[in-house]
N, C-alpha and C positions, 0 to 999 in steps of 0.2 A: 595669524591667518596664513595658510600655506597655499600658494597657487599651484595646482596640479597640472592643469591643462587649459589652453586657450585656443579655440578653433574658430574658423569662419565657416558657417553653415550656409550652403547655397541651395536653391531649389533643386529637388531631386531630378527634375527634368527642365530643360531650357524653356523659358517662357517667352512670350511675344514681347519684343522690344518696343515700348510705347511710352508715351507721357500720360500721366494721370492728372486730370484737372482737380484742383483743390477749391472748394467753395469758400465763400467769404466767412462762413462759420468755421471751417477748418483753419483759415488764415488768421483767425483770432487766437489760435491755440498752437502756434509754432514754437512750442516750448517743450522741454523734456520733463517727463514725469517718472517718479520712482516708487514702485510698489514692491512689497515683499510678501511671499506666500510660504506658509509653514506646513510641514508634514510630520506626523509622528514616525517613529522608526518603522521601517517596512515590516509587515507581518510575515512575509516570506523571507527566505535567506538570500534575497537578491543583493548582490554586491553593489557597492557605490559605482564601480566602473561600469557595470551592466546598466544601472539606472541612468548614468550619464550618456551612455551609448543609445539607450532607448529614447532619451530626450532629444539628442541630436538627430537621430533618424526620423523622429516624429516631426521635428522642425523642417527637415528637408522635404518631407511630404507636404507639410502644411503650406510652405512657401510657394508651392505650385499654385495653390488656390489663392493665397494672399501675396501675389507677386509684387505688389507695391511695397510690402514690408521689407523686401529684399532689395529695394531700390534706394535712391538717394535724392535729397531735395536739391533742386536746381532752379535757376531763374527761368520763368516762363518764356517760351518762344514768341508768344503773342503780346505779352505785356511785361516790361522789365520791372514793374512794381509788384509782381506776383511771384509766388513760388508755385512749382508743380513737382510731381515726383517722376523721376526718370526710372522706369522699370528696366534696370540694366543687369539684374541678377548679381549685384555686388555682394549680397549676402548679409547675414547678421552675425554678431559675436556671441559665442557661448563659452562660458568659463566654468571650470570645475575647481573647487577649493575645499580645504578642510581646516577646521579650527579645533584646537585641543581644549574646548570648554563645552559644558552642557548647555542646552537651550534654556534650562531653568535659571541660569545665571544672568540672563539678559532682561529680567524684569517683565513688565506687562507687554505681551506681544500682540494684544488686541487693540492697540492704539499706537500712533507714531511715537517712536522711542529713539532718542539720539544715540543710544548704544548700538543701534542696528545699522548705522551708516557704514560700518566697516564691511558690510556684506554687499557692497557695490564697488568692487575694485576698479571698475571701468570709469568711475565718475570723474577722475582727474584728467582724463584725456581731453586735450584742447586741440582740435584739428579743424582744418577748413571744412565748412559745412557740407560741401558737395562730396567730401570723403567720409563723413560721419554716418555710421550705421543708424538706421531709424529704430532699430531694436538691438539691445544688448542684454544678455541674461547671465546670471551667475548662480550655479547650483552649489550649495555649501553643505557639507556634512559635519554635524556636531559630534563631540565625543560620545554622546548618548545615542548616536545613530539617527537622531532626528535630522530633518532636512529643511533648508531654506532655499527658495527660488526667488531671486531678485530680478525684477524687470525694469530696465531703463529705456523708455520709448518716447518717441516724439508724439505729442498729443494730437498733432494735426492728422495723424493716421487713423486713430480710433477714439471714440468716446467710451464712457464707462460701460454702456450696454454692448457695444461692439467688442470691447475687451472681454466681457463675459463670454460672448460667443466664441471669440478667438481661443480663450482658455478651455472652453468645453470641447472645442475641436481638437486642440492639442492633447487634452487628456484622452479623448477617444482614440487618437492615433497612437499614443503610447501603449494603449491596450490592444492595438491591432484592429480596432473597429473603424467603420467609415465615419465621415464627417457627421456631426450632429446638425449643424447649420451651414448651408452653402452660402458663402459670403457674396453680397452684391455690392460692388465697390464703385459704381458709377455715381459720382457726385454732381454731374451736370443737372440732375433733377433739382438741385438747390442753387442753380445758377441765377444770377440777378436778371431781372427783366430788361428788355431793350425796347424803348428807353426805360431807365429806372423810374419808379413811381413811389415817392415817399408820402404815405397817407397819414402818418402819425408822427408826433415828436418821439424821439427814441432816447429817453433818459438813461437807458441801460448801457449806452455806448458813449465813448468820448474819443476825441482825436488823439493820436499818439504824438505827444509833445515831448515827454520825458523818456528818453531811451534807457530803460532799465536793463534790457538784455537784447542784444542784437538779433537773437532768434525771433523776437516778437515784433519785428518791424516790417513784416509783410514783404520781404524780398528786396528791400532797398538798401541792405546793409553792406553788401560785398561779401557776406557769407562767412565771417569769422566769429567763432564763439568767444564771448568775453565773460570771464567769471568776475562778479562784482563782490567786493568785501562789504557785506551787509551785516550789521550787528543784529543778531537774533536773540530773542528772549528764550527762556526755557519753555518748552512745549507744555502747556497746561491741559489737564484733563478733568472734566467734571462729569461724574457718573450720575445718571438719572435712572432710578429704579422703575420697574413696571408700575408700582403703586403710585409713585410721584407723577408719572406720565398720565395715568388714569385719573388722578385728581385734577391735573391741569385740564384734561378734556372735559371732565364732569363739570368743572367750574365754568368753562366756556359755554357748554350746552345749557346749563341751568341758569347761571347768573347773567350771561351775555346774550342768551336767546339766539345763538348761532346754529345753523344747520350744516350738515355734511362736514363736520369738523374732523380732521385727521390728526394723527400724532405730529406730522410735519407742520401743519398749520399752527398748532398751539406752541410747539417747541420753537419754531422759527420766530413767532411773534415775541416770545419771551427773550430769545437771544438778541433780537434786534433792539429791543428796549434796553436790556442789561448791558450789552456791549457799548451802545451809544452813550449811556450814562457813565459807564466805567471809564471811557476814554475822554470824558469831560469836554465834550463838544459844546460850543456856545449855543444858547437857546434859539437864535435866529438862523442857525445853519440848517440847510436841507440835507438830510442824511438818507442814504439809499442802501438797501440790502438786496443783492442779486442772488438768484438761485437758479441752477440749470433745470430746464423743463424739456422732457422728451417730446419732440414734435413729429415723430415718425407718422403718427396717425392724425395729426392736426393739419397737415398740409394737404392740398388737393392738386393732383392725385396723391394718395398716401404713398409713402416710401415702401419699397418691396421688403418682404420678410428677409431678414439677414443683412439689412443695410449695414455696410462696413465703412463707416466714416463718422463724422460728427453731426449729430442731429439733436444735440442738447443746446438750446438757446436760452439766454438769460431772461427769466421773469424777474420782476423787481417790485419791491414795496418802497414807497418814498413818502417822507413827511418831514416837518421841521422837528428839531430836537424838543422844542417846547410842547408840541403835540404829543410826541412819544412819551414825554415825562408826565404830562398832566392828564391825558385821556385814559379811559378804561382799557382793559385788555382786549375787549371786543374790537376796538379800533385797530389795534395792531394785527389781530388775527384776520380781520376782514380785509385789511390791506394786502396781506399775504395771499388770501384767496383771490382777490382781484388781480394780483400779479400773475397768477396762473391762468385765470379765466380770460384775460385779454389776449392771450396767445392763440388767436384763430388764424386761418389761412392768410387773410389779407395783412394782418399785423406782421406775421412772420416774413412774408414776402417784402413788405415795406422795410423791415429791419435789414434784410439781405441787400435791398437796393440802397439803403442808407450807408451800409458798409462799402458798397461798390463806389459810391461817390466820395465818401469821406475817409476811406482807408483807416477805419477806426478800430478800437479795441474796447473790451468791457470797461465800463466806467470805474475809475479808481478814486476820484476826488470825493472826499467825505463819504466814502462807501466801503463796503466789504462784501465778500462773496460767501455764501453758505452752501456747502456741497454735501449731499446726503449719499452715503453708501449703504443705506439700511436695507434696500430691497434688491440688491444685485444677485443674491443667491450664489455667490462664488463658492461657498462652503459645500455645495452639493456636488462638486466636481470630483471624479474618481480617476486617478492616474494609475498606471501599471503598478506603482509601488505603494499605493494607498490613497485614502481620501484626504482632500485638502482640509487641514485643521482650522486655519484662519488666515486672513490677509489684512494688511494695513499699508497705507502710504508710509514712506520712510520719514517724512517730515511734514510740517504744516508751515507754509510760508506766511509772512506777515500779510494781513489783509484777507486772510482766509480762515473760515471756521468750518470744521468737518463734523458730521454726524456719522458715527460708526457703531456697529453692533457691539455690545459688551460680550464678555465671555458667555458661552452657551448656557452654563448653569445659573448665571446671574440674571439673564434677561435684561431688558432695558437697553440703554444706549450710552455711549461716551460722546461728550461734546469736547472736541479737541481744538485748541486755538493757541496763538502766540501772543501773550500779553505779559507785561511786567507784573511782579507780585502784587504791588499796590492796587493796580487796576483789576487784577484777577480776584482780589478780595471783595471788591465792590461787585464785580460780575457774578461771583458765586452767591453773594448775599441776595441779590435781586432775583437770580434764577430760582432760588429755593424758597422765595416768598409765595404764599398761597393767597 
């Protein structure tokens, strides 16, 4: 990998110096995320240098509208136990690199792939948090002229839907077009009530007792990033064909007499059961599966179109291991449906209030998170140098399962997770049972 250029891109125009409030939902996600986006060789004769310049110029324009992305995380002026963003025009990092290998040499690019981690040259930087960019990107050209764009961003800034809008706007600006979606970045709409009112038990959250990463401790850390040596298993991928998914749904509808069953309901139910059994949890343990649900239209008043923040909150399915093992699939699927249905306006506000009082994080004890990237529509984005081919997270962390689209010609989806081989064997067997 050859580093060609590394620049700091600032907003094209000076922006208003201000502090941006982060909601309790944002503060659950003060961690860095890495995604990579692939492009086929440009159809035109556009040089790599010109592509890089177009990218930097587009970011300069975009940061005028997303001024918080060019800021830095700082301790809140009102509460020393909170972060907020100082919109100080400090800028983002943009890197140009070249590698003397073809994209085809890197295996499956439609799912997390440890061979791709070299496309994030900024990952090893360990600096004081208030100096760390909220977004760093690397544009890499392969020997075959294909391109990879890697993004390393702090999740507290944007959720998956807001990232989609950010990418669509970036693509439009590279083409010389206006913004597709005007961002609305005011997160005070998701501020806790005063006084807080907790109306429900919130099993989806837990108090932060084990400090895994100082970024995730809601502003009480002193602000230094600590890289932890965590033993990771090989990322495992299970492909589910359209025919298998259709069979899962048909069985749920016919045998279980369930209504309004979606692909997510049935696949999530099977994953919950399969992973719980594969990890050999004791029968009397209560296990939970968390899954993000978009609440933009579930809160009252609804969040404005173009909301640029985090509005995905954890739904959950919860049961004993014995129940998961012994009861029919209808039980698992219905629990997933209930986990989505319970997220009405009062429940969501109660959860935000719970976080206000408890300074919590998504529950980790005897639980895991299932994140779906099936309906983001990122592949519809057209940049000046071509259409986005596909995208994937760089890695899957322990305790996380991801659903990602398979290659376009294949249809279906990839289930991506981090399990040792012996557990993956059991997981795969249960997932493919009908």
